[in-house]
PAKOL-513154 format. One line per 2 residues: their letters; for each residue x, y, z of C-alpha. Coordinates in steps of 0.5 Angstrom, whole numbers, plus 500, padded with zeros to 3 digits. Each point is the difference from the previous one (the first is absolute). Example, Ala and Ser with C-alpha at 12.3 -4.5 7.8 and 13.67 -1.06 7.14 Angstrom:
AS = 525:491:516  502:507:498
END
This chain:
MS = 420:177:726  507:504:501
RA = 499:508:500  503:506:496
PD = 507:502:503  497:507:501
DD = 494:496:505  505:496:504
GY = 507:497:500  506:502:503
PA = 498:508:501  494:499:503
TA = 503:495:506  505:506:500
RA = 495:504:505  500:494:505
AD = 507:499:500  503:502:508
TL = 507:501:499  505:504:494
GA = 503:493:500  493:496:497
VD = 498:507:496  507:498:497
RL = 499:493:499  494:501:497
VV = 503:505:495  506:495:497
GC = 494:495:500  496:504:495
RA = 498:499:493  493:504:500
CP = 503:504:493  501:496:494
RL = 503:505:496  504:502:505
VA = 502:493:501  502:498:494
WR = 504:506:499  505:499:507
EQ = 501:492:498  502:503:493
VA = 504:506:502  504:494:505
AE = 501:494:493  502:506:496
RR = 504:503:504  505:507:499
AA = 507:498:497  503:502:507
FR = 496:496:504  501:494:496
DQ = 503:495:505  495:502:505
TY = 493:497:503  495:506:499
WA = 495:500:507  494:500:495
RP = 494:501:505  497:506:504
VP = 504:503:504  498:502:507
GF = 501:506:505  507:501:502
GD = 502:503:506  499:502:508
SA = 494:496:502  499:506:505
AA = 501:506:495  498:506:502
VA = 502:502:492  497:497:494
VV = 502:501:493  495:499:495
GL = 503:497:492  497:498:495
AP = 502:493:498  506:495:499
AA = 504:502:494  501:493:495
HG = 508:500:501  500:503:507
AN = 496:497:506  496:494:495
RT = 508:498:500  502:502:507
GR = 493:499:503  501:506:504
MF = 496:506:499  505:506:497
TG = 505:495:500  505:499:494
DP = 499:506:495  501:507:500
SG = 494:503:503  502:495:507
DF = 507:503:499  497:507:501
LF = 495:498:505  505:496:505
AA = 505:505:499  496:506:503
LH = 497:495:505  507:499:503
RT = 502:508:500  493:501:503
GF = 502:494:506  494:495:498
AN = 505:496:497  506:496:502
QP = 503:500:493  500:504:494
RA = 500:495:495  494:494:499
TG = 502:494:495  497:494:503
RD = 496:497:506  506:498:503
DG = 504:506:500  499:502:507
MR = 495:506:499  496:502:505
LD = 495:506:501  499:503:506
GL = 493:504:502  498:499:493
RL = 496:494:494  499:500:494
VA = 494:499:497  497:500:493
PV = 493:501:497  502:494:495
RC = 504:494:502  502:496:493
AP = 504:505:494  495:501:494
PQ = 502:501:493  502:507:499
NR = 500:502:507  493:501:499
PT = 495:496:504  493:500:498
PA = 494:504:504  497:492:502
ER = 507:498:502  501:506:505
RR = 493:498:503  502:493:500
CA = 506:501:503  498:506:505
PF = 498:495:507  507:499:501
LA = 502:507:500  493:502:504
RE = 502:493:506  508:502:500
LE = 497:507:502  495:498:505
LL = 505:495:503  506:506:500
AP = 494:506:504  503:499:506
TL = 506:503:499  499:503:493
RV = 501:507:500  502:502:493
AV = 498:498:493  505:502:493
AL = 497:499:494  505:499:494
GA = 496:503:494  493:501:499
LG = 498:493:499  502:498:508
WD = 497:508:502  493:497:498
AL = 501:493:502  502:502:506
LA = 495:506:501  494:495:498
SL = 502:494:505  501:505:505
GE = 493:503:499  498:492:500
QG = 503:500:507  495:505:503
WA = 505:505:499  497:508:498
VP = 504:501:492  497:506:497
RP = 495:501:495  502:502:494
RP = 506:496:502  506:502:500
RF = 505:501:494  507:497:500
GH = 505:505:500  508:498:504
GQ = 500:503:505  493:500:501
EL = 498:499:508  493:498:502
TL = 499:499:507  493:495:500
RR = 496:499:508  495:494:500
SD = 493:501:498  497:494:505
GG = 504:503:507  505:495:500
TG = 496:494:499  504:496:495
RE = 501:493:500  507:500:504
PA = 501:502:507  504:507:502
AP = 500:502:493  503:508:499
TA = 494:505:500  504:504:495
IT = 504:497:493  504:505:496
VL = 501:498:492  507:502:496
GS = 499:500:494  508:500:495
YH = 501:498:493  502:493:498
VS = 507:497:501  499:498:492
PH = 506:501:496  495:505:495
NT = 501:505:507  506:499:502
YT = 504:501:495  497:505:497
GR = 500:504:507  493:500:500
LT = 501:497:508  507:501:503
AA = 504:496:506  498:508:503
ML = 493:499:498  499:494:503
DE = 504:500:506  495:506:502
VL = 494:497:499  503:494:504
GR = 503:504:505  494:503:501
AA = 496:494:501  505:499:506
QL = 499:505:503  492:499:501
AG = 502:493:502  504:503:506
RP = 506:496:498  507:503:501
GP = 504:502:494  506:497:497
GA = 505:499:505  496:502:506
G = 502:497:506
END
């Protein structure tokens, strides 16, 4: 007898994946959330007029970037006509345009704009991850969908542990998902849990004496908060390019990376 997606399936299997590539393959094949599967496929069938000649990815979106990253940027979920179309996180929509331009200015990306999986974009020292991997209706995944998808983020963070020094959370949902995952992995997250804020900086240390699953894991990680790069924030000036550059620059500093143009 088959069990419900909450109890079995790809998200649970992610805990045993031994490489980021293995996690990515499980992500792409996941169909654990019926509402999200239906929505991502409906969007791909109907398409936006500007993209009517394109074939949408219409699957869950894996992480993207350096497999030995010192910095992880935690978003929320793919955009219906962005990553759900292109198949790569933050690629092909205004949020991604804003983020990749900042990553380029701060030395993490080799080019300022991302348009598709074959555009030559490379990230150095940074990986883009998310707590939800399918585009949700109204950009609002349910609590159950977030819980079901959580093992993917958790396993990525575990596999990045030997090199990871900084995690940047974009928005309150990313902040909460990140702290919840780190807390489950043995990091001493304060209680009550610190509230999200732009520019918030939180240094966590292991509560288990450094006995996590992955070898050579660091004994400290810094979590930084930034407003999300959504058009709601960037078009209104709540998040400016200078504000995002400051957070990413701080992440680079904490990770021990040279500034842009150094060397």
